[in-house]
C-alpha positions as CSV (number, residue, x, y, z in Angstrom):
1,X,0.0,-0.1,0.2
2,X,1.3,3.5,-0.9
3,X,2.3,5.7,1.8
4,X,1.5,9.7,1.7
5,X,2.9,12.2,3.7
6,X,1.0,15.9,4.2
7,X,3.1,19.0,5.3
8,X,0.8,21.9,6.0
9,X,1.6,25.5,5.9
10,X,-0.8,28.6,6.7
11,X,-3.7,28.5,8.6
12,X,-6.2,26.3,10.5
13,X,-8.2,25.9,7.5
14,X,-5.1,24.5,5.4
15,X,-4.6,22.2,8.6
16,X,-8.3,21.0,8.2
17,X,-8.1,20.4,4.7
18,X,-4.9,18.4,5.2
19,X,-7.0,16.4,7.6
20,X,-9.7,15.7,5.6
21,X,-7.4,14.9,2.6
22,X,-5.6,12.3,4.7
23,X,-9.1,10.9,5.9
24,X,-10.1,10.6,2.0
25,X,-6.9,8.8,0.8
26,X,-6.9,6.6,3.8
27,X,-10.4,5.3,3.0
28,X,-8.8,4.9,-0.5
29,X,-6.6,2.5,0.6
30,X,-3.5,4.5,1.4
31,X,-1.4,4.5,4.5
32,X,-0.5,8.0,6.3
33,X,3.0,8.6,6.9
34,X,4.5,11.0,9.3
35,X,8.0,11.4,7.5
36,X,9.0,12.2,4.0
37,X,11.3,9.7,4.1
38,X,8.9,7.1,4.8
39,X,6.4,8.3,2.1
40,X,5.6,7.3,-1.6
41,X,3.8,10.4,-2.1
42,X,4.4,14.2,-0.5
43,X,1.6,16.6,-0.6
44,X,2.5,20.2,0.5
45,X,-0.7,21.9,1.4
46,X,0.1,25.7,0.8
47,X,-0.6,29.2,1.9
48,X,-0.8,32.3,-0.3
49,X,-1.6,35.0,2.0
50,X,1.9,36.3,1.7
51,X,5.0,36.0,-0.3
52,X,7.0,34.3,2.6
53,X,4.8,31.4,2.9
54,X,5.1,30.9,-0.8
55,X,8.8,31.3,-0.6
56,X,8.8,28.5,2.3
57,X,6.9,26.3,0.1
58,X,9.5,26.5,-3.0
59,X,12.3,26.3,-0.4
60,X,11.1,22.8,0.7
61,X,10.3,22.0,-3.2
62,X,14.2,22.3,-3.5
63,X,15.1,20.5,-0.5
64,X,13.0,17.4,-2.0
65,X,15.4,17.2,-5.2
66,X,17.9,15.0,-3.3
67,X,15.0,12.6,-2.4
68,X,13.5,12.6,-5.3
69,X,16.7,11.8,-7.2
70,X,17.1,8.7,-5.2
71,X,13.5,7.6,-5.4
72,X,12.3,8.7,-8.7
73,X,9.1,7.2,-8.4
74,X,8.2,9.6,-5.4
75,X,5.2,11.7,-6.2
76,X,5.2,15.3,-4.9
77,X,2.3,17.3,-4.8
78,X,1.4,20.9,-4.0
79,X,-2.0,21.4,-2.8
80,X,-4.3,24.5,-1.6
81,X,-4.3,28.0,-2.0
82,X,-0.6,28.6,-3.7
83,X,-1.3,25.9,-6.2
84,X,-4.7,27.5,-7.2
85,X,-3.1,30.9,-7.4
86,X,-0.4,29.8,-9.5
87,X,-1.3,26.9,-11.5
88,X,0.7,25.9,-14.4
89,X,3.5,28.4,-13.3
90,X,4.2,25.9,-10.1
91,X,4.7,23.1,-12.7
92,X,7.3,25.6,-14.7
93,X,9.2,26.9,-11.9
94,X,9.6,23.3,-10.1
95,X,10.2,20.6,-12.6
96,X,10.0,17.7,-9.7
97,X,6.6,18.5,-9.0
98,X,4.0,16.2,-10.4
99,X,0.7,17.6,-9.1
100,X,-0.8,20.6,-8.7
101,X,-4.1,20.6,-6.9
102,X,-6.7,23.6,-5.9
103,X,-8.5,23.8,-2.6
104,X,-11.8,22.5,-4.1
105,X,-10.6,19.3,-5.5
106,X,-9.9,17.1,-2.6
107,X,-12.6,14.7,-3.2
108,X,-10.8,14.0,-6.3
109,X,-7.2,13.8,-4.7
110,X,-7.0,9.7,-4.9
111,X,-7.9,9.7,-8.6
112,X,-5.2,12.6,-9.6
113,X,-2.6,10.5,-7.6
114,X,-3.1,7.4,-9.6
115,X,-3.1,9.5,-12.8
116,X,0.5,11.0,-11.9
117,X,1.7,7.4,-10.8
118,X,0.5,6.1,-14.3
119,X,3.5,8.4,-16.0
120,X,1.9,12.1,-16.1
121,X,1.9,15.1,-14.5
122,X,-1.5,16.8,-13.4
123,X,-3.1,20.1,-12.9
124,X,-6.5,20.2,-11.3
125,X,-7.6,23.6,-10.8
126,X,-11.0,24.8,-9.2
127,X,-12.7,26.3,-12.1
128,X,-13.3,22.8,-13.3
129,X,-10.4,22.4,-15.3
130,X,-8.4,19.2,-14.8
131,X,-5.7,18.4,-17.6
132,X,-3.0,15.9,-17.8
133,X,0.2,16.1,-19.2
134,X,2.0,12.7,-20.4
135,X,4.7,12.3,-20.2
136,X,6.1,15.6,-18.9
137,X,5.5,17.5,-21.8
138,X,3.3,20.3,-23.4
139,X,0.7,18.2,-24.5
140,X,-2.4,18.3,-22.6
141,X,-5.9,16.9,-22.6
142,X,-9.2,17.8,-20.6
143,X,-10.7,15.1,-18.0
144,X,-14.2,15.5,-16.7
145,X,-14.4,16.6,-12.8
146,X,-15.5,13.8,-10.6
147,X,-18.0,15.1,-8.3
148,X,-17.3,15.6,-4.3
149,X,-18.3,12.7,-2.3
150,X,-19.5,13.3,1.4
151,X,-17.5,11.0,3.9
152,X,-17.3,10.7,7.8
153,X,-14.2,11.7,9.2
154,X,-12.6,9.2,11.5
155,X,-10.2,11.6,13.5
156,X,-7.2,10.7,11.4
157,X,-4.6,13.6,11.6
158,X,-6.1,15.8,14.3
159,X,-3.9,18.5,16.0
160,X,-4.6,16.3,19.4
161,X,-7.1,13.4,19.9
162,X,-9.0,15.8,22.2
163,X,-9.2,18.7,19.7
164,X,-11.0,18.7,15.9
165,X,-11.7,21.2,13.7
166,X,-15.1,21.7,11.5
167,X,-15.4,24.0,8.6
168,X,-18.7,25.9,8.7
169,X,-17.7,28.1,5.7
170,X,-15.7,27.9,2.5
171,X,-14.8,31.0,0.5
172,X,-14.8,34.7,1.4
173,X,-16.8,37.5,-0.1
174,X,-15.3,40.4,1.6
175,X,-12.5,41.0,-0.9
176,X,-10.1,43.2,1.6
177,X,-7.9,44.7,-0.9
178,X,-4.6,43.0,0.1
179,X,-6.4,39.3,0.4
180,X,-5.9,36.7,-2.0
181,X,-8.3,34.3,-0.4
182,X,-11.5,34.9,-2.2
183,X,-9.5,34.5,-5.7
184,X,-8.3,31.2,-4.9
185,X,-10.9,29.8,-2.5
186,X,-13.8,31.3,-4.1
187,X,-17.2,32.6,-3.2
188,X,-18.2,32.0,0.2
189,X,-20.5,29.2,0.9
190,X,-22.1,28.0,4.1
191,X,-22.4,24.5,5.0
192,X,-26.3,23.5,6.2
193,X,-26.6,23.6,10.1
194,X,-27.6,19.9,10.4
195,X,-24.8,18.7,8.5
196,X,-22.5,20.6,10.7
197,X,-24.1,19.3,13.8
198,X,-23.9,16.0,12.5
199,X,-20.2,16.3,12.2
200,X,-19.6,18.0,15.7
201,X,-21.6,15.0,16.7
202,X,-19.3,12.3,15.3
203,X,-16.2,14.1,16.4
204,X,-17.4,14.4,20.0
205,X,-18.3,10.4,19.4
206,X,-14.7,9.7,18.2
207,X,-13.1,11.6,21.3
208,X,-13.0,15.0,20.4
209,X,-13.8,17.5,23.8
210,X,-12.8,20.5,21.9
211,X,-14.2,21.5,18.4
212,X,-13.5,24.7,16.5
213,X,-15.8,25.9,13.9
214,X,-13.8,27.4,11.0
215,X,-14.2,30.1,8.2
216,X,-12.5,32.7,6.6
217,X,-15.4,34.7,8.3
218,X,-17.4,32.7,10.8
219,X,-19.7,35.3,11.8
220,X,-21.2,35.6,8.1
221,X,-22.4,32.1,8.4
222,X,-25.6,32.2,6.5
223,X,-27.7,30.3,9.2
224,X,-26.5,32.6,11.9
225,X,-23.6,31.7,14.3
226,X,-25.4,32.1,17.0
227,X,-28.2,29.9,16.2
228,X,-25.3,27.2,15.3
229,X,-23.6,27.5,18.8
230,X,-27.1,26.8,20.4
231,X,-27.8,24.0,18.2
232,X,-24.2,22.4,18.8
233,X,-24.0,23.1,22.4
234,X,-25.1,20.3,24.0
235,X,-23.6,17.8,21.9
236,X,-22.9,14.5,24.1
237,X,-19.4,14.4,25.3
238,X,-18.3,18.0,24.0
239,X,-16.8,20.3,26.7
240,X,-15.9,23.3,24.5
241,X,-16.6,25.0,21.1
242,X,-14.6,27.7,19.6
243,X,-14.6,29.5,16.5
244,X,-12.2,31.7,13.9
245,X,-12.1,34.0,12.3
246,X,-14.4,36.7,13.1
247,X,-14.7,40.1,10.8
248,X,-14.9,42.9,13.1
249,X,-18.0,44.4,11.1
250,X,-20.2,41.1,11.7
251,X,-19.3,40.9,15.4
252,X,-23.0,40.8,16.6
253,X,-24.9,41.4,20.0
254,X,-26.7,38.2,19.1
255,X,-23.5,36.3,18.8
256,X,-21.9,37.9,22.1
257,X,-25.2,37.1,23.9
258,X,-24.8,33.3,22.9
259,X,-20.9,33.7,24.0
260,X,-22.3,34.8,27.5
261,X,-25.2,32.3,27.9
262,X,-23.6,29.0,26.7
263,X,-21.1,28.0,29.1
264,X,-19.3,25.5,26.6
265,X,-18.5,28.0,24.2
266,X,-15.3,29.7,24.9
267,X,-15.0,33.3,25.8
268,X,-12.3,34.0,23.0
269,X,-12.8,36.1,20.2
270,X,-10.0,36.4,17.2
271,X,-11.1,39.6,15.2
272,X,-8.3,40.8,13.3
273,X,-8.1,44.7,13.2
274,X,-5.6,44.8,10.5
275,X,-4.6,49.0,11.1
276,X,-5.4,51.5,13.8
277,X,-5.7,54.0,11.1
278,X,-9.3,54.5,9.9
279,X,-7.5,55.6,6.9
280,X,-5.3,52.6,6.3
281,X,-8.6,50.7,7.2
282,X,-10.4,52.4,4.1
283,X,-7.7,51.5,1.8
284,X,-7.9,48.0,2.8
285,X,-11.5,47.8,2.2
286,X,-12.1,46.4,5.7
287,X,-15.6,48.0,6.1
288,X,-15.1,49.7,9.4
289,X,-13.4,52.6,10.9
290,X,-10.9,52.7,14.0
291,X,-13.5,54.0,16.3
292,X,-15.8,51.2,15.0
293,X,-13.4,48.6,15.9
294,X,-12.8,50.0,19.3
295,X,-16.7,50.1,20.1
296,X,-16.9,46.3,19.2
297,X,-14.2,45.6,21.7
298,X,-16.1,47.5,24.2
299,X,-19.3,45.8,23.7
300,X,-17.6,42.5,23.7
301,X,-16.3,42.9,27.2
302,X,-19.4,44.4,28.5
303,X,-21.5,41.4,27.1
304,X,-19.2,38.6,27.8
305,X,-17.2,39.3,30.8
306,X,-13.6,37.8,30.9
307,X,-13.6,37.5,27.2
308,X,-9.9,37.6,25.9
309,X,-9.5,39.2,22.3
310,X,-7.1,38.3,19.5
311,X,-6.2,40.4,16.6
312,X,-4.2,40.6,13.6
313,X,-2.2,43.6,12.1
314,X,-0.4,44.4,8.7
315,X,2.5,46.8,9.2
316,X,3.9,48.8,5.8
317,X,0.6,48.8,3.6
318,X,1.1,51.1,0.6
319,X,0.6,54.7,1.7
320,X,0.9,53.7,5.7
321,X,2.4,56.9,7.1
322,X,4.1,57.3,10.5
323,X,1.1,58.7,12.0
324,X,-1.0,55.8,10.6
325,X,1.5,53.4,12.2
326,X,1.2,55.4,15.8
327,X,-2.4,55.0,15.6
328,X,-2.0,51.5,15.2
329,X,0.5,51.2,18.4
330,X,-2.1,53.2,20.3
331,X,-4.7,50.8,19.0
332,X,-2.8,47.7,20.6
333,X,-2.6,49.4,23.9
334,X,-6.2,50.5,24.2
335,X,-7.7,47.4,23.0
336,X,-5.5,45.4,25.3
337,X,-5.3,42.1,22.9
338,X,-4.1,39.1,24.7
339,X,-2.4,38.0,21.4
340,X,-1.7,39.5,18.3
341,X,-0.3,38.1,14.9
342,X,1.9,40.8,13.2
343,X,2.9,40.8,9.7
344,X,4.7,42.7,7.1
345,X,2.6,43.7,4.0
346,X,3.5,41.7,0.6
347,X,1.9,42.5,-2.4
348,X,-0.4,39.5,-3.8
349,X,-0.5,39.7,-7.5
350,X,-4.3,39.8,-8.7
351,X,-5.4,41.9,-5.6
352,X,-6.4,45.8,-5.5
353,X,-3.6,46.7,-3.3
354,X,-1.1,45.1,-5.8
355,X,-2.0,48.3,-8.2
356,X,-0.9,50.4,-5.5
357,X,2.9,51.7,-5.1
358,X,4.6,49.3,-2.7
359,X,6.3,52.7,-1.1
360,X,7.0,51.5,2.6
361,X,10.7,50.7,2.3
362,X,11.3,47.0,3.5
363,X,13.5,48.3,6.4
364,X,10.5,50.8,7.7
365,X,8.1,47.8,7.5
366,X,10.9,45.5,9.5
367,X,11.3,48.5,12.1
368,X,7.3,48.8,12.6
369,X,7.0,45.1,12.9
370,X,9.5,45.0,15.6
371,X,8.1,47.9,17.5
372,X,4.5,46.5,17.2
373,X,5.5,42.9,18.3
374,X,7.4,44.7,21.3
375,X,4.1,47.0,22.0
376,X,1.9,43.5,22.0
377,X,4.6,41.9,24.0
378,X,4.3,44.6,26.9
379,X,0.2,44.3,27.0
380,X,0.7,40.5,27.1
381,X,3.1,40.8,29.8
382,X,0.9,43.1,31.8
383,X,-2.5,41.1,31.5
384,X,-0.8,37.7,31.9
385,X,0.4,39.1,35.5
386,X,-2.7,40.3,36.2
387,X,-4.0,36.5,36.1
388,X,-1.6,35.5,39.0
389,X,-3.6,33.9,41.5
390,X,-6.5,33.6,39.7
391,X,-7.9,30.0,39.0
392,X,-8.5,28.9,35.1
393,X,-10.2,26.2,34.1
394,X,-7.7,24.4,31.8
395,X,-8.3,21.8,29.1
396,X,-5.4,19.3,29.6
397,X,-4.2,18.5,25.7
398,X,-1.1,16.6,26.5
399,X,2.6,17.1,27.7
400,X,4.0,20.2,26.9
401,X,6.3,20.4,23.6
402,X,8.8,22.1,25.6
403,X,9.1,20.1,28.5
404,X,7.3,16.7,28.2
405,X,7.6,16.3,31.8
406,X,4.7,18.8,32.4
407,X,1.2,19.2,31.0
408,X,0.1,21.7,28.8
409,X,-3.7,22.8,28.1
410,X,-5.8,26.1,27.3
411,X,-8.1,28.3,29.2
412,X,-11.2,29.5,27.5
413,X,-9.6,32.5,26.7
414,X,-6.9,30.5,24.7
415,X,-4.2,31.2,27.3
416,X,-1.4,28.4,27.0
417,X,-1.1,27.1,30.5
418,X,1.8,24.6,31.4
419,X,1.3,22.7,34.9
420,X,2.4,19.4,36.7
421,X,0.4,16.5,36.9
422,X,-0.2,12.8,35.4
423,X,-0.8,12.1,31.5
424,X,-3.9,10.6,32.5
425,X,-5.7,14.1,32.6
426,X,-5.4,14.8,29.0
427,X,-8.7,15.3,27.7
428,X,-10.1,16.7,31.2
429,X,-11.2,20.4,32.4
430,X,-9.0,21.0,35.2
431,X,-8.5,24.0,37.7
432,X,-5.2,25.7,37.6
433,X,-4.2,28.4,39.8
434,X,-1.7,30.7,37.9
435,X,1.5,31.4,39.6
436,X,4.0,32.8,37.0
437,X,3.6,33.9,33.3
438,X,5.8,34.9,30.3
439,X,4.3,37.0,27.5
440,X,2.8,33.6,25.7
441,X,2.8,31.3,28.4
442,X,1.2,31.0,31.8
443,X,2.3,28.6,34.5
444,X,0.4,27.0,37.6
445,X,-0.7,24.5,40.0
446,X,-3.5,22.2,39.7
447,X,-6.1,22.6,42.6
448,X,-6.6,19.0,43.4
449,X,-8.9,19.5,46.4
450,X,-11.3,21.2,44.4
451,X,-11.4,18.8,41.5
452,X,-10.9,15.6,43.2
453,X,-7.8,15.0,42.1
454,X,-5.6,14.5,45.1
455,X,-5.2,10.6,44.4
456,X,-4.6,11.0,40.5
457,X,-1.6,13.3,41.3
458,X,-0.1,11.7,44.3
459,X,0.0,8.3,42.6
């Protein structure tokens, strides 16, 4: 039986795509390998949000040349957003690549790999175009697209056996001026609520204690995200529900009320601001102003006590001045994010922003990136210190990656928490009293008496 290995770049949606693709291939008779050296097929699931993400993929392809030379029958494939964006350019630029597959061709993957293994190169894009090159020449001919078939997930390839992702929307209709996602993942489509609920139930039955609902903009879910949260809340075996990513413009009072009322829904909101300047937000086509974003933060904190809010930022967007950047710095301080992901702007061909002059020098981008990281680190340090002495309910995920002798888990607000305890607690929610912290991690002690764990902890 052929072995297939996935290497995933980018967001949680890509991780879910790799997981479901692995399940489909396993159902078709493939064995999942966890090392490229042990695989007959290597699939790189790619991101195209930033040029750096694409550069990492091409670097990885280059690193596979020696392996391909030793094993000519090895199949190397490129999946996902970069595959959809660049298409034939990937085949031209990387001759060792055999297969290029768009994000919505997942159901065809087993058949496409078999086409490659019979001696050709295959390009399968999401406009329905599937072409075959045989043998490694310019000759192409059309192939019919197979219809996507539903399947039941079995938990293969999850980030941990206690955590799972479930997509509720695919694609995006927002067309932020810097973003390639609507062009590579297509228009937004919402999955039926009953279908999502059935998948969440199956995930819980297979051992998932926490499910994260995914979408480029989960708040625009067609049936209403608040209603979906209420529908799945009482799923037997499910302890926690999360969702990402939220568009600040679409965070409604109804959603916040559901978060406050439903105990299994985590008090964590990832709502990327992208900039603190109203002028730059307009250029980005974000659909809100600085004051509107801060008003959303104030509403969230008023309606959902204890909520933690995370954000994303882009520095060096075309036309961003020092005054614009100063407004972003002040927004980070004023909003008090528990976490922020910060990136330097890079033009994405085909987007509206790519038509603007990339007029912020790279050295200035690097400086602003460093300053904003430092500002967020100071906020995170302060907020984490305020949690010293508090008891947080932590879902234990398993051993800490940095120190396997200790346990690691997450609070409802998505804080990473490390504590001592037996590995048998994995998959359980335990109370942890916070004793110390770094900007990124909380450390604490499990409150054994309050959760009946003393015998487990002592022996």
